N, C-alpha and C positions, 0 to 999 in steps of 0.2 A: 504494500500500500504506500509506503514511504517512497519507494522508487518510482511508483506511478505519479505521485505528486511532484517529484522532482523532474520527471519527464515532461510534465505539463509546462514547465518553465521554458522548454525548448521550442514550444509551438509559437509561431508568429502569425498574426492576423492583422486586420485593419485597425484593431484596438491597441496595437503595440505602442503607439506613440501618444496615447491620451493623457499620460501623466506628465505633461509638459506645461510650461508657462513662460512668460517673458524672462524669468530668472534662470531657466534651465530645465532639464528633464531628469527624471529618475530612471530606474531600470524599466524595461518593457513591462506592461501590465501583466502579462502571463507569468513572468518571472516573479513579480511581487506577489501575485496570487498563489503561486506555487510555494513560496516561502511561508506565507500565512497558513497554507494547508499543512505544511510540515510542522509548524508550531502547534496547530490543532492536534495533529496526529501524535505529537510528543506529550502535550499537556493532558489530553483527555484520559489516557490510561494511567498517568501519574496521579491525577486528581481522584479518579475512581478507585484506583488501587490503594491509595493511602487513606481515603476517607471511609471507604467501606460502608458500614451501617451506623456510623457514629455521627449524629447531627452536629455535635460541636466541631468536629473536624471539617465538615462541609462548610460551616460558618467561617472557620478560620481560613479555609481556602478562598471563600468568596471575598472576604475582606482583604486578604493578601493580594488576590488578583485585581480587585478594584483599586487598591492602593498602587499597585504596579501600573495599571493602565492610566489612572488619573495623574499619578505622579509623573509618569513618562510624558503624557500629553502636556502637562504644565512645563516640564523641563524643555520640551520641544518648542513651546510657545516662547519661553524666555530666550532660548537660543535663536529663534527666528526674529524676535524683537531686536536682538543685538545685530543681526545681519541687516535688518531693515534700516536701522539708523546709519549704517555705514554705506548704504547704497541709495543715494538721493532719488533716483527715478522711481523707486518702489516704496515710497514712504506712506502712501495712502493706506487707510485701514482695509480697503477692498483687497489690495494686494497682500496685506498681512494675513488675512483669513484664508485666502487661496493658497498662499505659500505654506502656511501652517498645516492646512489640510493635506497638501501634497507631501509635506514632510511626515505627517502622521501615517498616511497610507503607505508611503515608501519606506518607512522605518521597519525593516525586517530583522535587524540585529537583536531586537528585544520584542517579545510577543505582546505589544500594546493592544492591538485590535483583538487578537484571540483572547487575551485576558479580560478585556472589556466585555466580550460576548459570553465567556465562560462564568464570569462572576455572578450574574443573576441565575444562571443554571445551577450553580453551587448553592445559592440560597434556596432555590426550589428543591434541590437534593436534601438540604437540611430539614425542610418541611416534610418531605416524603419519608424520611428516616427517623421520625420521632417515635 
């Protein structure tokens, strides 16, 4: 399954260049989606395997994942605001939010988006395992 997700990153389509703006581009969309899928495939078994039927562990995972995703998003916003002030053509707030969104989607080194999606599912898991 993991190899299949990585193979998806090699596919190229008309959507390959959609993660671009006047400030530059990230990796092709297929490669970014492949890396997010890999993070999901790594995190889901880890969360399920460690939480088991203990509702407290599910809650700990949900808060940890939520902290990771929101902390990472804030960290990216701070980093983007630093680059925005150093590049005068892109100082408007419209560019800031677009560039921040691009950085958030393109951030595949840390599982920000998978963590944000898995956090509510872990809260649901804590409710189901009471």
